C-alpha positions in Angstrom: 0.0 0.0 -0.3 1.4 3.4 -0.7 1.3 6.2 1.3 1.5 9.6 1.5 1.6 9.8 5.4 3.4 7.5 7.5 1.6 6.8 11.0 3.7 8.9 12.8 1.7 12.3 10.9 -1.1 10.6 11.2 -1.0 9.9 15.0 -0.1 14.5 15.3 -2.5 15.6 12.7 -4.6 13.7 15.3 -3.2 15.1 18.2 -2.9 18.8 16.5 -7.0 18.0 16.4 -7.5 16.9 20.2 -5.3 19.6 21.4 -6.9 22.5 19.6 -10.6 21.3 19.0 -10.7 20.8 15.6 -12.0 17.7 14.3 -12.6 17.4 10.5 -8.9 16.3 9.6 -9.2 14.5 12.4 -11.9 12.7 11.3 -10.0 12.1 7.7 -6.9 10.9 9.7 -9.0 8.4 12.1 -10.7 6.3 9.0 -6.9 6.3 6.9 -5.6 4.1 9.7 -8.8 2.4 9.7 -8.4 1.5 5.8 -4.6 0.5 6.5 -6.1 -1.8 9.2 -8.6 -3.6 7.0 -5.8 -4.1 4.7 -3.6 -5.2 6.7 -5.8 -7.7 8.2 -7.0 -9.3 4.5 -3.5 -8.8 3.3 -3.3 -11.9 6.7 -6.4 -13.6 5.6 -4.9 -14.3 2.0 -4.0 -18.1 3.1 -7.8 -19.0 3.3 -9.6 -21.6 0.6 -9.9 -20.2 -3.0 -13.3 -17.5 -2.4 -12.3 -16.2 0.7 -8.6 -15.4 -1.4 -10.6 -13.6 -4.0 -13.3 -12.2 -1.1 -10.3 -10.7 1.0 -8.1 -9.8 -2.3 -11.3 -7.5 -3.5 -11.8 -5.9 0.3 -8.2 -4.9 0.0 -8.0 -3.7 -3.8 -11.0 -1.4 -2.9 -9.3 -0.5 1.3 -5.8 0.5 -0.9 -8.2 2.7 -3.7 -10.1 4.3 -1.3 -7.2 5.2 1.5 -5.1 7.0 -1.6 -8.4 9.0 -2.1 -8.7 9.5 1.4 -5.0 10.4 1.2 -5.4 12.6 -1.2 -8.8 14.1 0.3 -6.6 14.9 3.6 -3.9 16.8 1.5 -6.0 18.8 0.5 -7.9 19.4 3.8 -4.0 20.0 5.6 -3.5 22.6 2.4 -7.2 24.9 2.1 -6.7 24.8 6.1 -3.5 26.2 5.6 -1.5 23.8 8.1 2.2 23.7 8.1 3.0 21.2 5.6 6.5 20.4 6.8 5.6 20.0 10.5 1.8 19.3 10.1 1.1 21.6 12.7 -2.4 23.6 12.4 -2.4 27.2 12.0 -2.9 29.9 15.1 -5.9 31.1 13.5 -7.5 27.6 13.6 -6.3 26.6 17.2 -9.4 26.4 19.4 -8.4 25.8 22.9 -10.5 23.8 25.6 -12.4 26.7 27.9 -12.1 26.2 31.2 -15.1 25.9 33.6 
């Protein structure tokens, strides 16, 4: 599976989103991680019967395609929101710290 973002980068995006209360990039990052898990699971299951092989190959193939689409989506979201693409830091204009009671 080709990846544009490493697992560490996706985790960093999730962390940024949790700290600053901005959920949209985190939602996409979370689903990218889920697709990676789905793909890996299907790859591990390929030693089953002939029917199972076809099923697992289909799921893995579609997960890989969906992964590519969501990675492109995440990249575009980060550009639109003007994240620092080197550090994957959210811009100050989007940072909202949690309210204290």
